[in-house]
N, C-alpha and C positions, 0 to 999 in steps of 0.2 A: 606382459604386465606394464612395462615402461611405456609401450606404445599406446596402451589404453589410457594411461595417465596423461600423456601428451595430448591425446585426442580430447580428453575431458577439459584440459587446460585451455585448448583452443576454443572449445565450445563455450566454456564459461566466459572467456574473454570477449567472445562475440555476442553473447546473450545477456550476461549480467551487466547492467549499466553502471558506469562510474558515478561516483557521487561528488557533488560540489555543494558549496554553501550558498543558500539563497539570499535574497535581499534582506529578509528579516531574521537571518541566522539559522533558519531551518535547513536540513539536509535534503536536497532534491536530486533526482537523477539527471545526469547530464546527457542530453540527446545530441545526436549528430545533426539534427535539424536546428537551424538558428531560431532564436525566439522571434515571435511575430512583432512587427513594428508597434511602437507605443503610440497611443493617442493622447496628445498633450492637451491639458485643460488649464484655463486661468484659475488661480487660487485666490490671490489677493495682491493689493498694491499699497505701498506706503509712500506718501509724499507725491501723489499724482498731481500733475500739472494740468491746469485748464488751458484751452486753446489760446495761443498767443501770450501765455504767461512767461515772463522773463525769468531765466534761471540765474541766480547769483553764483559766481565762481566758487565762493567758499562753501556752497551747499552741494557741489557735485561730489558724488560718491567715488572714492578712489580705492577702496579695499572691501572685500566681503569674505567672511569665513564662518562655516559651521563648526561647532565643537564636536568632539568625538561621539557624543551621544545623539547629536542631531536635535536636541531639545532647545538649543540656544543658537542664535545667529548674531554676529557682530558686523557692523559696517563702520568704516572710517571715511571721512570726507576731507576736502581740500582746506576746510577751516580748522582742522586739527581736532575735530570732535569724533568721539566713538559712541555709537548708538547700539544698544543691546535689545534684542527681541527674544521672547521666550515662547515655547510651544504651549498651546492651550488645549488642543483637542486630545492630547495624550493623557492629560490629567483628568481622568473620568472618575467621578465619585461613586458611580454605580457599582454594584457587586461584580465580582470577577466572572461568575457564571453568566450573568446577563450580558456583560461586555463581550465575552467569547461568542455568545450566540449572535450578537449584533454584528461582530466582525465576520462571522460565518455568512450571514445574510448579505452584508455589504463589505466585501473584502477590500475595496478601494476607498479608504477613508480620505476625507478632505482635510489636508494639513492646514492648520491655522496657527498663526503666530500673532502675538500682540507686543506692543511697545513695552519695554521693561524699564529702561533708564538710559540716560546719556550723560557723558562727562567730557570736559575739555582735557584732552590728552596732551596736546602740544600747542605751544604758542610760538609766534614768530620771534626769531632771534637775529642777532647781528654779531658776526665774528669780526671783532675789531682788528685782530692780527692779520687777517686775510682780506679785510674789507669785503666780506661776503655776507649777503642776506640769506638766512636759513628759513625757508618757509615752513609753515605749520602743517602742511599736507601730510596725511597719513599714507605711507607707502605700503605697509603690510600689517596684518593682524594675525596672530597665531594664539590659539587657545592652549592653555596648560592644564595639567591634571587638577581636578577639583579636590577639595579637602574641607571637611567639617561643614558641608553645605555652602561653601563659598566658591565663587568663580574666579579663576585666575587667567590672565591673558597678557600677551606681549604686544606692544604697538610701537611703531617706529616711524620717524620722518627721515629726512636725508642724513641726519647726523646722530640722533639720540634715540636710544631704545628705552622704553619704560615698562615696568612690570606692575600690573594693576590687580588689585583684589576688590571684588564686588560681592558684598554680603548684605543680606536683609537685616535691617535693624528695627526692633520693635519701638513704635512711637505710641505713647499714651494719648488717646483722644478724650478730651475733657469737655463735658457739657452739663446741662441741668444745673445752672448756677442759681441757687436760691438765696437772694440777698435780703437782709433785714435792715432797711435804712433808719428804723426808729432807734436803733442802738447807737449812742453817741459816746465818744471818748472825751472825758473832761479831765484835764490835768493828768492824763495817763491812766485814768480809772474809768470803768464802765459803771455808771450810776444805775440805781433801780428805776423802774419805769415811772413810779410816782414820786420820785425824789424831788425835793425843792431845788436841788442843784441845777435842774433843767432850766430854772429861771435866772441863772447867773448871767451877768453881763457877757456880751460877746467877747470882750477882751480876755476873759478867763478861759474860754473854750479854746484849747490848743489845736485840736484836730477832730475831724469827723471821719469815721471809717464805716463802710458797709461790710458787715460780716457775711461771708458767703459760704455755702455748702457745696463743695466741688465733688462731682461724681465722675469717675472714670468708666466710660461705657465700653471701650474696646481698646485692644492693643493692635494697631495696624502696623504691618511690615512695610518698610520703605527701603529699597536698595540704595546702598551707599558705596561709592567707589573711592578707593584710596590708593595712591601711588606708593608702592612698597619699596621699589628700587629703581634707580636710574643708571643706565649703562651708557657712558658717553666718552668722548675724546679718544676713540679707538679707530676712527675711520677718517682718512684724508679725502676720500671721495664719497659720492652719494651712495647710501645704503639702498640696495635694490631687493634684498631678500633677507628674511629671517626664517628659521626652521627649528622646531623642537626635536630633541632626540627622544627615542623611545625609552631611554633610561629614566626620563623624568627629572633629570638633574642638570642637563646641559642643553645648550642651543648654539646655533651658528648665526652669524651675520655676515653678509657679503656685500662688498661694494665693487666698483669696476675692476679693481686689481687685486684685492685681497679677500680672504675668508678668515674670520676669527671665530674661535671656539670659546664660549663663555660657560661659567658655572652660574646657575641661577642665584646662588647665595653670595657670590662675589662680584662686586660692581667696579672695583678699581683695577682689575687685572683680567686680561684675556690672552689667549694663545693664538698666534698667527700660524695657521696650518697650511694655507695656500697663498702664494705670492707670485703673481705673473708679471710684476713690474720689471722691465728690463733695466740694465745699467744706464742706458741712454733712452730717453723718452722718444727719440727719433726712430728707435727700433721697435716701438710698440706696434704690434700687428693685430691684436685681438684683446677684447676685454671680457670680463665675467658679466653675464646677463642675468643669471638666476642660479639658485642653489637650494638643494632639498635633501634632508636626511632620509635614509631608508626607513620605512614604517616599522620594521621589526628588528633589523640588525643595527645595534647602536654603534657599530664600528664602521658603517658604510654610509657614504653620501655621494651625491652626484651634483655636478655643476655644468652649466652650459656656457657657450661663448658666442661672440658676435660673428664667428666664422662658421657657425652652424654645427659645431661639434659638441658632444656631451662626454664628459669624463667621469668615470666612476672611480672613487678613491677609497682606500681601506686604511683606517687609522691605526691598524695593528702593524702595518708594514714600516711606517716611519712617522716620527713626530712632525716632520715637514713633508707635506703631501704634494709637492710641486710635480712629482712624477705620478702619473695615474696608473691604476691597475687595469682599466679597460677604457678603450676609446670607441665611441659610437659616432660615426659620421657616414653620410651617404656618398657613395662613389661619384666623383664628378663626371658629368656627361661631357664627352669630347665635342669641341666646336660650338658650345652653347654659352660661352662666357661673355658677359657684357659689363658695362659700368655698374649696373644694378645687381649683378649676381651676388656679390658679398653682402650687400645691404639687405636684400630680401631673404638671404640665408640665415641671418642673425636669429637665434632662438630667443624668443621673448619670455617663455615660461616653460617649466617642466613640472610634472606631477607623477609621483609613484602611484601605481594601483595599490589597492588595500593590502594585498598579500605580498607586494614588493617584487614580484617576478617581472612585471611589465612597467615600462616608463613611457609617459606621454609627453610629447614636446610640440610646441607651436612656434612656427616661424611666420613670416608675413604672408606667404602664399598657401602653406599647407599645415596640416595636423598629422603628426607621425606617431606611430606606436612602435616601441622598441622592446625586444626581449633581451634582458640583461645577460642572458646566456648565449646570445648570438650577436656578435659585433660586426658581422659582414654587411649589415644594412638594416633598415627598418622592416618590421614585420608587415606593416600596412601604412599606406600613405593616402590621406584624404585631402582632396582639393577643396580649398575654401575660397581663395581669391584668384583662381585661374583666369576668370573673366577680366581681371585688372591688368593683365600683361601688356595689352596695347596702350595702357594709360600710365605707365610707370614714370614717364617724364613729368606729367602733370602732378602725379602724386609726390614726386621728389620736390617740385617747386613749391608746393604748399605744405611740405613736411609731413604729409599723411603717411608716407612710406616708412616713417620712423615710429608709427603707432605701435604700442606694445600690447597685443591681445593676449589675454590669459586663456587657459584651458582647464578642464576638469574632467574627471572620470568617475563613473558610477561605482557604488560600493561593491557590486559584484563583478566589476571589470568588463561588463558586456557592452557598454556604451560610453561615448565621450562627447563633450560639447565644447564649443568655442564661439567667440563673438565675431561680428562683422560690422559693416556700415549699414546705415538706414535703420539703426536699432534692431538689426537682425542677429540671431544666433543660430548655429547649426548643431544638430545632434546626429551622430553617426553610430551605427552598430559596428563594434570593433571585433566581435567574436568571429572565428573562421567561418566563412560561408555566408555571412550576413551581408545583405545589400541595403540595409535600412539607412535612410538619410532623410532629414527633415529640416526645412528652413522655417524658423519661427520668429515672430516679431514681438518685441517687448511692448505689449499693449494688452488691453482686455480681451482682444480677439487674436491670440497668438498665431492661428493658422490662416489668417487672412491672406498672407502672401505665399502660403506653402504650396509648392508644386513638386511632386516626387520626381527625382532625377535618376535615370537608370545608371547603373554602374558600368564601368568600362575598364579593360586592362590597362595597366600603367607601364610596368617594366617587367622584364623577364627575370624577376627575382622571386624567390619562393614566398608564396602567400602574400605578395604585395598587390594591393588593389588601389584604384583611384576612383573616387566618387564625389559627386556634389558640385561639379563645375557648372557654371551658368554662362550665358552669353555675355559678351563684353559690355561692361558699363550698365547692365540692367539686371534685375532680379528675375525670379521665375515668372512673374506676371508682366514682364516687359516694362516695369517701372524704373525710371532712372534712379540710381543709387544716390543717396545723400551722404557725402563724405564728411559733413560737419557733425552728423549725429552718428556716434560710434559706440558699440557695446563692448567695452574693454574688460569688464570685471564680472565674473559669474562664479558660482559655487554649486556643487552637487551634494545633496544630502548624503551622509555616510552610509545609510542603510535603506533608503527608500528612493523611488524614482521621483525626486522633487528637485527643482532647480531654482535658485535665486539669482537674479541678474540685475545690474544697475544700468539705468538709462538716465543720464544727467543726475538730478537729485531724487529720482524716483527709484524705489525698490520693488521689482515685480517678482512674483513667485508663481511657479507652475508645477503641476503634478501629472502623473500618468498612471 
């Protein structure tokens, strides 16, 4: 009987498919076969430049972030402004049954956003004690939990974090003004139409008033942004990251040497939880480059360093988290060290996948996927700038080697994206067995430069692959790369295959 039970268990395990969550929240069967490659299409663009148009430095987008619902998108620029966009195609006034039928006929809906509002988040400042200019550039934006129909978000420049509330306010629109100029006020009284007082001398007439009938025709809603709190004077160095906690009450801010924990309600106090500053600055060997809270565990967060390592810390272990609970770093290859090794190993951005099991990191050359349960090395490695290895000297001289490219991962964890030069960004399939890779251009024709690149083995490490490398100094179409145009900032919609990316002052959006 026991052998029959074991046989059935093996049969069930091999036949009954496992279940996973799809992009729209539905439960779908997980197959051993990787999903087919996506076909990316242009959706819309905001702030498109005409040929030869000059871009002002203050208009360059420096931060992008979707909210948790995906119905709102925020961008920040170097001029200290925050611009909000809202989803319009999701707000369908038609009946539910008809909408379901339409979605069944056309499962791929065209995502559409519209401009909602903008506000000046930060202004340039001057620190007189340190003789230091503090620019208004927005470094990061993070959405907070909504409440009572209002939107809340955090924005930061190099020194100051601000908490904003954006809410629609009703404004009365008045028109249909019917005036009666025949009615005149004489000595503070309104005379009769046939009164002889109308023939009084002009000196007696004190004032003339047109009586009007005002009609309120509509109550229009206009979004209004108000700064609710300001968190300042807590960082000696430039803030590079802010991240919300899943508890909805706290957030962290990180600079080069410290990570502080804040309560959203308290502005004059924060707790320093990580401090990597040595006793002597001459002994400084690495700095913090990015920090991110775990999406579901409020006690866990990760931060990356300029040495290419990622540390996972647990707030339950100690109030001071200088010692990590897990360390993720790639084993150093013997005999391949050079002057540029540490520079290109610096991690510029990290992102947790939605469920929190996997962590995505971006350094100058590669995109890496890590399993937080496996600290022996990355699960997968994707080549982004392999073709730039012969040009590292030139990139160092023009400071391009210090560019900080961001990365993002899809809501279902199957794909990841990151930026490159010539306004290109790369999309990789990160699920086991996937060979998907695409090079897309931030333009109305995103696939103009796209040439599929076959995958190739990278290292003898479990499940590690290397994909996407191109020839030196050129893209897939043998076009010379433009190092002055770089796509640093992009974001993936939390529940759909939709990407927003910034090229200069232009915001491009794509869907698949």
